[in-house]
C-alpha positions, 0 to 999 in steps of 0.5 A, spaced: 500 499 500 504 505 502 511 507 504 513 511 510 515 518 508 522 520 509 523 527 511 527 531 505 530 536 509 537 538 505 541 541 511 547 537 510 545 531 513 543 535 520 536 533 520 535 528 514 532 522 514 529 523 521 522 524 524 519 531 525 513 534 527 514 540 524 510 546 526 509 553 523 508 559 528 509 566 529 513 569 535 512 577 536 510 577 529 516 573 526 515 567 523 519 560 524 519 553 523 520 548 529 519 541 531 513 540 536 516 536 542 512 530 545 507 532 549 505 538 545 508 544 550 514 546 547 517 547 540 524 547 538 526 553 533 529 552 527 532 557 522 530 556 514 524 552 512 523 544 510 524 545 503 531 549 503 534 547 509 532 547 517 538 548 522 537 548 529 537 555 533 538 552 540 531 556 542 525 553 545 519 556 545 513 555 549 506 553 545 502 558 549 507 563 547 506 563 540 501 563 534 500 557 531 500 558 523 498 553 517 503 548 516 504 551 509 505 558 507 500 559 501 501 552 498 497 550 492 492 545 494 490 539 490 483 535 491 481 528 490 473 527 490 470 520 491 476 516 493 473 512 498 467 507 496 463 509 503 463 516 500 461 514 493 455 510 496 453 516 500 453 521 494 449 515 490 454 515 485 459 510 481 466 509 482 469 514 477 473 511 471 478 516 472 481 520 478 476 526 479 481 532 481 480 539 483 484 545 486 483 550 492 486 557 492 492 558 497 487 564 500 483 558 502 488 555 507 487 557 514 491 553 520 489 550 527 483 554 531 482 559 525 475 560 523 472 557 518 467 563 515 460 561 513 459 565 507 453 570 507 448 567 503 451 560 504 445 555 504 449 548 505 456 548 507 459 541 509 465 539 512 470 533 509 475 530 514 482 528 510 489 526 510 493 531 506 500 529 503 505 535 503 510 534 497 517 535 499 521 536 492 519 537 485 516 531 482 514 529 475 513 523 472 514 519 479 512 512 479 508 509 485 514 505 488 518 512 488 512 516 491 515 516 498 522 519 496 518 526 494 513 526 500 515 531 506 510 528 510 502 528 512 497 533 516 490 533 517 485 537 512 478 539 512 475 540 505 470 545 506 465 545 501 459 549 498 454 544 496 449 548 492 455 552 488 459 546 487 452 542 484 451 548 480 458 548 477 459 541 476 453 541 472 457 544 467 463 541 468 467 546 473 469 546 480 472 552 483 468 557 488 464 551 491 471 548 494 475 554 494 472 560 498 476 563 503 478 559 509 475 553 506 482 549 506 484 548 514 490 545 514 494 542 521 496 542 526 503 539 524 507 536 518 509 529 521 515 527 516 515 519 518 508 516 517 506 510 513 499 513 510 496 506 508 492 504 514 491 510 519 485 512 523 481 518 521 476 521 525 472 527 524 468 530 530 462 536 530 461 539 536 464 533 540 460 528 536 464 523 532 461 524 525 466 520 520 470 514 522 474 511 517 481 508 515 486 510 510 486 503 508 480 504 505 482 509 500 481 507 493 487 510 490 493 510 495 497 516 496 503 513 492 497 513 486 495 520 487 502 523 487 504 519 481 497 521 477 498 528 478 506 528 477 504 524 470 500 531 468 504 536 472 510 538 476 509 538 483 512 543 487 515 543 494 510 545 499 504 543 495 498 539 499 494 533 496 487 532 499 486 525 499 479 524 499 474 524 505 470 518 507 462 517 509 459 521 514 460 528 511 455 533 513 453 540 514 456 546 519 453 552 521 456 558 525 457 556 532 460 549 530 466 546 532 469 541 527 475 537 529 479 532 524 484 527 528 488 523 524 492 517 527 500 519 528 499 527 526 494 530 531 487 534 531 486 540 527 480 544 530 476 550 527 470 554 529 465 556 524 463 563 524 458 567 520 461 572 515 461 579 517 456 583 512 
């Protein structure tokens, strides 16, 4: 099925091929990358970034003293629809003959505890908990067996979707606004660099109640398949994010709700829902 990802951290061997829980955060308005230590209370600060090189600074920050940011800065976000049979069934569709892809703008990305903005005039906005692949280096024409060499790691994602707009667009063969509105791509809380994505538990909670519970073993197209497919047609870049699809259980959110996406080995991505200011 899958391969454990290896951290691609070009730091003259200092941090290569090690397991990291990479967190992106700000202190006093200055942005940093760091490693979230076990227990989640302290962050070891780095200089640089995971794509061009990370070097330890010796500085340690307390999680309570920082602002946690999206783990990626303005990424390209690729999505795959109908990639769990359970979700195909609940939408009363057939398994697609070819992968169904879409993109979300970088402006749709938010981080842990950032608010999902329920759009003014919105009628039916859904959550979709997903495993997200983070690309570590440029990739083109990648074989599935080699895909792990191009993956930095994994994070949690929520493919927030405006179903009314999505259906209207899809009827004419397009899909952008239904998936790509501001705040519609929560990511986080960390990028875990050493993880086998082939059989991870995925749980989504709405206001504390479990609404999605599945395993990534149920993906129709595996992580290596998805990386290989995209790279067959376009060049993947460092920092790209690939949303791998959502299982059954998607449903509506409203202002005042709190959505949590938890994936084994990564952590919990939590986001409140607020109404758009008029």
